[in-house]
N, C-alpha and C positions, 0 to 999 in steps of 0.2 A: 856282741851288741853293736860295737863300733863298726865292725865289718858290714853288718846288715844296714846300718845307717848310711854307710858309704855307698853300698850297692844301690840303696833306694835313691840317694841323691843323684848318683850317676844315671839311674833310670829316669828320674824326673828331668835331668838335663837333656837326655835324649829326646824326651817327649817335648820339652820346651823348644828344642832346636829343630822341630819338625818343619819340613819344607813343603811348599805347594809346588807341585811339578806338573806342567802341562805343555804339550807340543815341544818336548825336549828343552824347555826353559825351566830353570830352577831359580826361584825367588826366595831369598831368606825372609822369614816372617818379620824380623826386626828391621829389615831394610825396605819394607813396603812403603811406597810413596802414597800418601793419603790422597793426592790429587789424581792418582791413577789406581783405583782400587782393583784388587785381584778379581773380585766378584762383580760382574755387571748386573747386580740385582738392584732392588729399590734402595736408593741412597737418601731417602727423606728421613732426616734425623728425628723429626717429630713423630713420624709414623713408627719408627723403630723403637723409640723409647716408650711407646704406649704399651700397656700390659698385654702379654700374650693371651689371646682369647682361649678360654678353656674349652669352648664348644664352637665348632665351625660347621659350615654347610656340608663339608665332606664327612664330618662325623655323623650328621643326620642321615646322609646317604648310606653310610656303612650300616646303620641300624635298619634302614629301610630295606636294603638288599638282603640282610639276614632274615628279616620278617617275610620278604617275598618268597624266599626258599621254603620257609615254614608253611606259608599259606598254600603254595602250589603242591607241596608234598606233606600233608599233615600226619601221615601214618608212619609207623616205625617197623623195624625188622627185628629178628630174633636176637641179634647181638645187643640190642638196646633193652631187651625185655626185663632183665633183672631190676635195673634202676626204675624203669617205667612202672612195673608192677609194684615195686616198693613205694613209690610216690603215691600210687593209687591206694594202697592199703593204709598208708599213714593218713592220707586225706579222708578216707572213709571210715576207718576203724579207730583212729587215734593211736597213741603209743602205749597205752596201758593194757589193752587186751589184744595180743598178737596171735590169738588162736586161729583167726581167719586169714592170716597172712599167706600170700601165694608161695613164698619161699619155703614154707614148711611142707607144702605138697610137692613142689618142684625145686629142690635145693640147688640143683646144678652140680657140676663136678667139684668146684671149690667155692668157698664162701666169698662174698663180696661185701664191701663196706656199706653201711647204711648212713654214714655221716653225710655224704653228698645228697642222697635222697631226702634226708631229714631237713637239710637246709633249704633245698628247692621247695619242699612241701610247705615249710614255714612261710617262704616268700610268696607262694602261689595261693595259699589258703584264703586270704581276704578276697581275691578276685573270683574264686570259685562260687561264691555266694550269688554271683550274677548269672550263673549258668541255669537257663530255663529250658534247655532241650531235654528230650527224653532219653538221651544217652549222656555220657560224660566226656564225649569227644572234645567238647569245648575246654573242659578241665585239662585234658591231655595237651591241647594246644597252648593253654596258659602255662602249664608246667614247662613245656619245651620253650616257650617264649622267655621264661625266666632264665633258662640255661643260655639261650641266645643273647639275652640282655647282659648277663654277666660276662660272657665271652666278648661281646661287642664293646662293653665299657672298659674291659681290661686292655683291649687293643687300642682304644682311644687314649687310655691312660699312658700306655707305652709310647704312643705317638707324641702325646703332649710332653712327656718328660724328655724325649729325644729332641723335640723342637726347642724346648726351653734350654736344654744344655747346649745345643748348637748356637743359639742366640748368645749365650754367655761366652762361649769360646770365640765366636766371631767378634764380639766386642773387645776381646783381649788382643786378638792378632791383627785386626784391621782398624785403622784410625777412623776411616769413614764408616759411618753407621750403615750396615747392610742387613738384609734379612735372608734366612735360609728357608728353602721350600721343602725340606725333608719330610715334614709332617703331612703336607698335602700329597706328596708323591707316595708316601707310605699308605695313606688311605686309598688312593687311586689304585695302587698295585694290589692292595688287600681286597677291596670290595669287588674287583673284577676277577678274582680267583674263584673257581667253582668249589673246590674241595673244602677250603676253610670256611666259606660262607654257607655251604650246604650242611656241613656237619656241626656248625656252631650251635644249632638247636637240638642236636641229637643227644639222647640220654646215655650215650656211651661213657664209660668211666674216664676216658681220655679227655672228654670235654666238660664233664660235670665237675667243675672247680679245679680240675687238674690243669687245664690250659689257662684259665684266668689267673691262677696262682703263679704259674710259670711266667706269664706275661708281666705280672707285678714284679717278680724277681728280676726279670730282664730290665724292667724300667728302673729298678733300684741300681742295677749294675751299670746302666747307662750313666747314672748320676754319681757313680763312684761309691755307692753303698754296698760294697762287696760282702761284708760280713752278714748284713741283713739278708742279702740274696741267698747265700749258702744256707743260712739258718732256715729261711722259709722253704727252700727246696727240700731240705732234710726232713722238716716237719711234714710237708705235703707228701713226700715220697712214701713214707711208712704208712700213711693213712689211705691215700687215693690211688697212686700208681707208682710201681717201682721204677718205671722209666724216668720219673722225676728224680729218683735217687741217682740214676745214671747221669742225668742232666747236671745234678749237683757235683758229681765226680768230675765231669767234663769241665765245669766252671772252675772247680778247685784246682785242677791240674793247670789250666791256663793261667790262673791268678798266681799260683806258686811259681810257675816258670817266669812270670812277669815280675816276681818279687813284690806283688801288691799285698800279700798276706803271708803270715808265718804258719808253719806246720803246727805249732803249739796252739795258735788261735783256731785253726781249722778243727783240730781235735776237740777243742772245747765247744765249738759251734755245732759239730756233729752230735756230740753227746747231748747237748741241750735240745737241739731240734728233734732228734730221734726220740729222746726221752719224753718230751712233751707230746709228740705224735703218738707214741705208744700208749701214753696215759689216756688220750682221747679215744683212740680206736678200740683199745681193750675195754674201756668203760661202756661205750655205746654199742659196739658190735657184739660183745659177749652177751649183752642183754637181749638183743634181737635174735641171735643165733642160739641162745639158751645154753651156751657153753663158752669156756674161755677160748678166745681166738684173736688172732691178728690176721685178718683176711688177706692182706697183701703179702704178708710173710708166707702164709700157706700157699698162695698162688705162685709165689716166686719159687718155693721149694718144689711144687708140683710141676710147673712148666719149664723152669730153667734148670734147677738142680736135677730133677727127675727126667728131664728131657721130653716131657709129654707134649710140649708145644709142637713137636715134629709131626704129631698126628694130624695137625691142621694144615700140613703142607710145608715144604721147605723151598728156599730160594737161594741162588748163588750169592756169594759175599757182596758183590758190587751192585746188587739189585736196586738198592736205594739210590745210588748215583746214576746208574744207567737206565733206570725205569721210573721209579716213583718221583724223583725230583723233576724230571722232564715232564712227567704227567701233571704234576702240581703247577709248575710254572710253564704254562703253555700259552703263547710262545715263550721261549726261555730268556726273555729280555732281562728279567730281574737277575738271573744267574750271571748273565754277561755284564750287567751293570755292577755286580759285586766287585769286579776288578777295579773299576773307576772309584767305587766307594772305599775299597780297601787302600788304595793308593793315595787318595786325597781327602779322606774324611777328616773333618775338623775336630770332632770329639774322639779322642784316642780310645775311649772306653768301648766304642763301637767295634773296634778290632777284637776286643776280648769277647764281646757278644758273638761276633762272627766266628771266631776260633772255637768258642764253646759250642756253638750250634753245629758246626761241621764235625767236631770231635765227638759230639753226642751221636751223630749219624754213624760215624766210624765204629764206635763202641757197640751200638745197636746192631751193626752188621754182623757181629760175631754170633748173634742169635739166629739159628737156622730159619725159624718161622718169622716171616716179615710181612708187615702191613704198614701202609703209609701212615696210619694214625699213631703208630708207635714213635714216629719222629715228628709229629705235628708241633711239638714244643720248639723245634728248630726253625720252623717256617717263618714266624714273625721276625726273628733275628736276621735271617737271610734276606727277607723282604726289606727290613730296615736299612741294611747296608746297601741294597740295590737302590733304595730311595735316596740315600746319601749320594750315591754315584750320579743319579739323575739330577739331583739338586746341584751338584758341582758342575756337571756338564752344561746345564741350562744357564748357570751363572757365569761361565767362562767362555763358552763358545760364542763367537760373533757370527752374524749372518752374511758377512762379506764372502765367505768361502762356500762354494756349492756343497762340498763334503760336509761341512758343519751344519748346513741347512738340512741336508738329507738325514744326518744323524739325529738331529732334533725332531724332525718329522717322523722318523721311524719310532723313536721313543714315545712320541705323543700318540701315534696310531696304535702302538702295541696294546695298551689297555683296552682300546675299543675292540680289537680283534679278540683279546682274551675274554672280554665280557660277552661277545657274540658266541664264542665257543662255550662259555659258561651257560648261556641260555639254552643252547642245544642240549648240553648235558642235563640241565634241569628238566627239560621236556622229556628226555629219555627216562630220567629217574622217576618222573611222575607215573610212568607205566610199569614200575617195578614193585608195586605194592598191591597186587590183585587180591590178596587175602583181606586187607583192610577195606578195599572197595566192595568186595563181595559181602562182607559183614554189614556194610551200610545198605547195600541192595536188599539183603535179607531183612534188616530192621525196617526199612521203608515198606516192604511188602507186608510184614506183620502189622504195622501201624495202619496201612491203607485198608487191609482186610479186617482189621480189628480182631486179630487172632490172639488168644491168650491160653495160658496153661499148656505150653508145648515145650518140647526139648529139641535141641539142634546139636549135631556133632560136627566139630571142625577138625579137619585132618592136620597133619604136621605141616604140609605145604602152605596151607592157609594161615596157620599160626606163625609160620616163619616169614610171611610176607605182608604183615600189617595188622593181624588180629591182636587186640589187646583188651584188657579188662575195661578200659575207658570206653571202648566201642560198644559195650553191651548195653541193652535196654535196661532201664531201671523200673520200667512198668511192664504190664501185660504178663508178668510171671513166666518169663522165658528162661529155661534152663540151658546154659551153654556148657557143652561137654568137650574136653580136649584129651580124652583117654588115648594113650599111645600103645599100651600093652595089647598085643594081638589077641590073646586068649580072652582077656577081660572085655575087649572091644567086641569080639564075636558074641559074647554073652549079652552085652548091652544093646547090640545092633537092632533087634526088633522093637526096642522101646523108643527109638528116635523117630521124631516126626519130620525132621528136616536134616539135610546133609549139605555141608559146605566143604568142598575140597577138590582134589584132582580125580574127579569121577566123570570122565567124558561120556561113558555109556552105562546107563542103569537099565534095569528091566522096565521097558516103557509101559508095560501093562500095570505095574505097581507104582511107578513114580512119574512125576511131572516136572519138567525143567522150567524153573521160574526165573532163571537169570544166570549169567556167566560174565566173567571179567577176563581181560587180556593182560599179557605181559610183553615187554619189549624183547624182540628176538633177532636183532641185527638190522642191517641195512639192505635195501633192495637193489642189489648190484645190477640185475637184469634191467630194471627200470632206468638206471643211470646209463647203461649201455645204449638202450633204445633212445633215450633222450639225446645222447651224444650223436647218434646217427641222424636224428631229426634236426637237431640244431648243431651247427659246426662249432660254435663257440658261445661263450656267455654273452657276447655283444649282440648276437642275433636274437637271443632270448629277450634281452632288455629292449631291443628294437621292436619286437612284437608286442611286448607289454605296453610300451610307450605309444606305439602307433594305434593299437586297438583300445588302449585305456581299459584293459580287462585284467583284473587281478586273479582270475580263475587259474591261470597257469601257475602262479605262486602257491595257491592253496592246494592245487592238484599235486604239485611237487612235494609239498609238506606232508600230504596224506599218504603218498605212495613211497616216499624214500625210506620210511621207517616200517619195519615188519613187526606186526603185533599179533601174537597168537593167543587163542583161548587157553586158559590154564585152570582157573577155578570155576567150578560149576555149583549151582545151588538147586537142590532137588527137594521136592515135596511128595510125601506119600499121598496117593490118590484119594484114600479115605479121608484125608485132611481137607483136600480141595473140595470134596463132595459136601463135607460139613459146612 
């Protein structure tokens, strides 16, 4: 016991003797001259001592950007289908009669938890009463908005706790009152990322409570509440995603190496967290699946122990580092700022968050099948340390040096470039849901022609690219069919009045094409080459736009640079059109 206390005391002394190092100068914290503060930040004592605002303009912008991505792309893909259909069934049929639930017809390979869908449904239910449309697409948007709100609020909570802790630490080490800008930089770097903002409203299991809970755990870790962080991650991992369990392992290893927690206490926390989580998931999920089950445990055994995840594709060990991280942080400013943040962060706990985040990515790299969403829990921590680095550089660099000015300018322009790239990605993504678009085209046709008592078959491609139960008409007595079995489909085929799917050519004598939707299929390289021959550089293009004051060139560029091909077709039997 005395040895542990001694080790802990030595560790605290190491932390207390932390130095601020910049431009090869080392200044001991205890020797800081208050008349020459390390940080050239706001030194107004009265402003510093004001309470830290819980909500800022950048917080509002974060929610607005998440909402923007939802509005531009309201449809979902097959990966999100289980949770989305579960929310639909809970909202429409309640929880006492599950005989009509979609998962009983399409159970999937392994069961998934209903806990997250149940919580989102409870939050969404009051707002669905305002849905006056003839489909439930508004209810789908409301449910996704709740997912986005939880993710957004958890990011804001993480930001707030990091900002508050920075303020406390600054007050300890610098006599002159100063402010940290880590919170603002965190929001700026986060809201200009495409992947995190786009997927924050997605009903994927990684984002429905998994990401919000991991963000809360990180916020507690930032404030030194290590035991609570481990407990929450263990509880969440057994219910929602096993990746959170890996995240808990990563955090535990880091804290054990740093002597912030004992092995005995970790064991106790794991038992309590996993035990409570098992109680919740077994009670709720066994009811909905009509058998005793722990869905995440079954999924872990199937995908990891059984190695079935390889069926979805495999990637090299370093893919997360050489591919996905560079894709998420584009340009890689945040990754480069991690060095400055790691070297100079005021809150020592941020180093634990950073180490935990990268260790989680390393551990997940041992799994052959890789997707960026498997490491999404590490993104806020990496962004937070990058924000700390940006805050430090802007507080210490003076404008007397040209190099310093260039560095500050590049850091400031980086989020603008990132946001511009994000908008391009958002536009491209809006063309990746032709099934959802086709379903709405069909519904509008049915309503405009006042057609009723008909059936429509939707093929696999349309169901995978946006079709959902929320998009179906609640009026006109339309039967929507998603039969996949070939023999059964052949038998039912003559009974369908309409068809939505990859059917570019039907017998024109029996069917009428009433609509089609497109999908993004790459960039028009030939157009770019011809444009390069016509205009030698970007300045000549700008010169023509300014001199002619004609924006047609920009719109022409936007229309031609992206290739969009027809994918989903909507057909009607001719006897129906005659009626």
